[in-house]
Structures are given as C-alpha cells and as structure tokens.
C-alpha positions in Angstrom: -1.7 -39.9 -285.0 -5.1 -39.4 -285.0 -5.3 -36.8 -282.3 -3.7 -33.3 -283.1 -1.1 -32.5 -280.3 -2.5 -30.1 -277.4 -1.1 -27.2 -277.0 -2.5 -25.5 -273.7 -3.0 -27.2 -270.2 -6.9 -27.1 -271.4 -6.8 -29.3 -274.4 -4.4 -31.8 -272.3 -7.4 -32.3 -270.0 -10.1 -32.0 -272.6 -8.4 -35.3 -273.8 -10.4 -36.9 -270.6 -13.8 -36.8 -273.1 -12.2 -39.2 -275.7 -12.1 -42.9 -275.7 -8.8 -44.5 -274.4 -6.6 -45.6 -276.9 -2.9 -45.6 -278.0 -2.8 -42.5 -280.0 -4.6 -40.6 -277.4 -2.2 -41.3 -274.9 0.7 -40.7 -277.2 -0.8 -37.2 -277.9 -1.2 -36.5 -274.4 1.9 -37.1 -273.4 3.5 -35.1 -276.3 1.1 -32.1 -275.5 2.3 -32.3 -271.7 5.4 -31.8 -273.1 5.1 -29.4 -275.6 3.1 -27.2 -272.5 5.8 -27.9 -270.1 8.4 -26.4 -272.4 6.0 -23.5 -273.3 5.8 -22.7 -269.7 9.8 -22.6 -269.2 10.0 -26.2 -267.3 12.7 -28.4 -267.6 12.5 -31.9 -268.2 14.1 -32.5 -264.6 10.7 -30.2 -263.4 8.5 -32.7 -265.6 10.1 -35.9 -264.3 9.7 -34.5 -260.7 5.7 -34.0 -261.4 5.4 -37.1 -262.9 7.2 -38.9 -260.0 5.6 -37.0 -257.3 3.3 -39.7 -255.4 -0.2 -39.5 -256.3 -3.3 -42.2 -255.6 -3.4 -43.1 -259.3 -0.3 -44.7 -260.2 2.1 -46.7 -258.3 6.2 -45.7 -257.9 6.8 -48.4 -260.6 3.9 -47.0 -263.1 5.3 -43.4 -262.2 8.8 -44.5 -263.1 8.0 -46.2 -266.0 5.6 -43.0 -267.1 8.7 -40.8 -266.5 10.7 -43.0 -268.8 8.3 -42.4 -271.5 7.9 -38.6 -271.1 12.0 -38.4 -271.2 11.8 -40.2 -274.4 9.2 -37.9 -275.7 11.1 -34.8 -274.2 14.3 -36.0 -276.5 12.1 -37.1 -279.5 9.8 -34.1 -280.1 11.5 -30.9 -282.1 
C-alpha cells in the first residue's frame, strides 16, 4: 500500500487532500477501523455508523461498505 494507515481521526480527514485511488480507499478504511478500535468501539458500533442514512451513499452502497469494513476489522491485527 502506498499510504500509511491513519492513526487519528485528523489523519483520516487529511486523506481528502489526496487523489482517490484503490490504495487511498484501503488506507482510509483501515484507518477508520484502527481509530474505532482505539476509541473502544465495537464492530457493531462502527457498522451502525456506516449504515446511518446520509446523502453520500445509498442504502445498497452503505451495506456494501459495511461488509468491507467488517472484513477489514477481522483481517487487521
């Protein structure tokens, strides 16, 4: 991966300044998982946040993203 995994919420936000690529998306997802764990959140907590209604993603996209987040949660150390 070409990007370090973010370790703080600010580092995740700072990724917005980069050009979107597969590596950037993977780093962002890994960073979100790491930050959630550091805050003591569970996978269920994080999934609920991903599934919360917003104007960026439709329900199917949020479901797809929640599946990827769950895989990352289970895979990352």
